[in-house]
C-alpha positions in Angstrom: 108.8 115.9 36.5 110.7 116.5 40.0 108.9 115.1 43.3 109.6 117.0 46.8 108.4 115.6 49.8 108.2 117.9 52.3 108.2 116.1 56.1 105.3 116.7 58.1 105.9 116.2 61.7 102.6 114.7 63.4 103.0 115.7 67.0 101.0 113.5 69.4 100.0 114.7 73.2 100.1 112.0 75.7 96.3 111.8 77.1 97.0 112.5 80.9 93.5 112.9 81.8 93.0 109.2 80.4 95.5 108.1 82.7 93.9 110.5 85.4 90.5 108.5 85.3 92.2 105.1 84.7 94.2 105.9 88.2 90.5 106.9 89.7 89.3 103.5 88.9 91.9 101.8 90.5 91.7 104.3 93.8 87.3 103.8 93.7 88.4 100.1 93.7 90.7 100.4 96.6 93.6 99.1 94.9 97.4 98.9 95.7 99.0 100.5 94.0 103.2 100.4 92.7 104.8 103.9 92.0 107.5 104.6 90.9 108.4 108.7 89.6 111.3 109.8 86.9 111.4 112.6 84.8 110.0 111.9 81.2 112.4 112.8 77.9 110.5 116.0 77.3 111.5 117.2 81.0 108.0 116.8 82.6 107.9 115.4 86.5 105.7 111.6 86.1 104.4 109.0 88.1 105.1 105.3 86.8 102.1 103.8 88.4 100.8 100.3 88.7 98.6 97.3 90.1 97.8 93.4 90.1 94.8 94.2 87.6 96.7 97.6 85.9 99.4 97.1 83.2 101.8 99.8 84.0 101.2 103.8 83.2 102.6 107.0 83.0 100.7 109.5 84.9 101.9 113.7 84.6 102.5 115.8 87.4 102.2 118.6 89.4 101.4 119.6 93.0 97.9 118.8 92.8 98.5 115.2 91.5 101.7 114.8 93.4 99.1 115.5 96.6 96.4 113.3 95.4 98.7 110.5 94.8 100.4 110.9 98.2 97.2 111.0 100.3 95.5 108.1 98.5 98.5 106.0 98.8 98.7 107.1 102.7 94.6 107.0 103.5 93.1 105.7 101.3 91.2 108.6 100.5 90.3 109.4 96.9 90.3 113.4 96.6 92.0 114.6 93.6 92.4 117.9 95.3 91.4 119.4 91.6 94.0 118.2 90.3 93.9 119.1 86.3 95.9 116.8 84.3 96.1 119.4 81.6 97.7 121.9 83.6 101.2 120.5 84.0 104.7 121.8 83.1 107.6 120.7 82.4 111.2 121.7 84.5 113.4 124.7 83.4 116.7 124.3 82.4 118.2 125.9 85.0 116.3 123.4 87.5 117.3 120.5 89.5 114.9 117.9 87.8 115.5 114.7 89.4 112.3 114.2 90.1 113.1 110.9 91.6 115.5 111.9 94.0 113.8 115.0 94.8 110.9 112.7 95.9 112.8 110.7 98.0 114.3 113.3 99.5 111.5 114.9 100.8 110.3 110.9 102.3 113.6 110.5 103.4 113.3 114.1 105.9 109.7 113.4 106.7 108.9 110.5 106.7 111.8 108.0 107.4 110.6 105.5 109.3 109.1 104.2 106.3 112.1 103.7 103.9 113.6 100.3 103.5 116.5 99.8 101.3 118.1 96.2 99.8 121.5 96.0 101.5 124.5 97.5 99.7 126.3 94.2 99.9 123.4 92.8 97.6 123.5 95.5 95.3 126.1 94.8 92.0 125.5 98.3 90.3 126.0 102.1 90.5 122.5 102.2 92.0 120.7 102.1 95.7 117.4 100.7 95.4 114.8 100.9 98.2 110.9 101.7 98.6 108.5 103.3 100.9 105.4 101.1 102.3 102.1 103.3 102.7 98.1 101.5 103.7 98.0 101.5 99.9 100.7 100.7 97.9 104.7 101.0 97.7 107.0 103.8 96.1 110.0 102.5 94.8 113.4 103.9 93.9 116.5 102.7 92.1 118.8 106.1 92.7 122.2 106.6 91.4 124.9 106.0 94.1 126.9 109.0 94.9 129.2 110.3 97.5 127.0 112.8 98.6 123.9 110.5 98.6 125.7 107.7 100.7 126.8 109.8 103.1 123.8 111.4 103.6 121.9 108.1 104.1 124.2 106.7 106.4 124.3 109.8 108.0 120.3 110.0 108.5 120.9 106.1 109.8 119.2 104.5 107.0 121.2 102.4 106.2 124.7 100.7 107.1 
């Protein structure tokens, strides 16, 4: 008797719709959100969202989702801009996939007055930490410290 084992892979798709519904409930309650942006292992742009009442969870984003989240943070409005949580796309291989840095650069270019940084002399690691504060929450950043990023921040007088 010979036994042949076949490895069966079960692909678990992330329940982004439930994540969106959880965020909607948080928004309807008017909660202050803590948001961190990142790129997932499978190359999707994501936000890590938490509040005092809800533990952190991942929301995979597209442009509408990003607009929805940004609008809530800035104004408190909960209009979802037609965000379909099942219509998200991963970054392509030749695309810059550092989602956190992309969001940070957009904020630095258009909303730099909201950015605050941990003083560089207090940073012991190879990163730069900061946040942007809004009416309905904060966006936190932990960026890899590079010469290019330091020059950019010093040039814009964001850090000393």
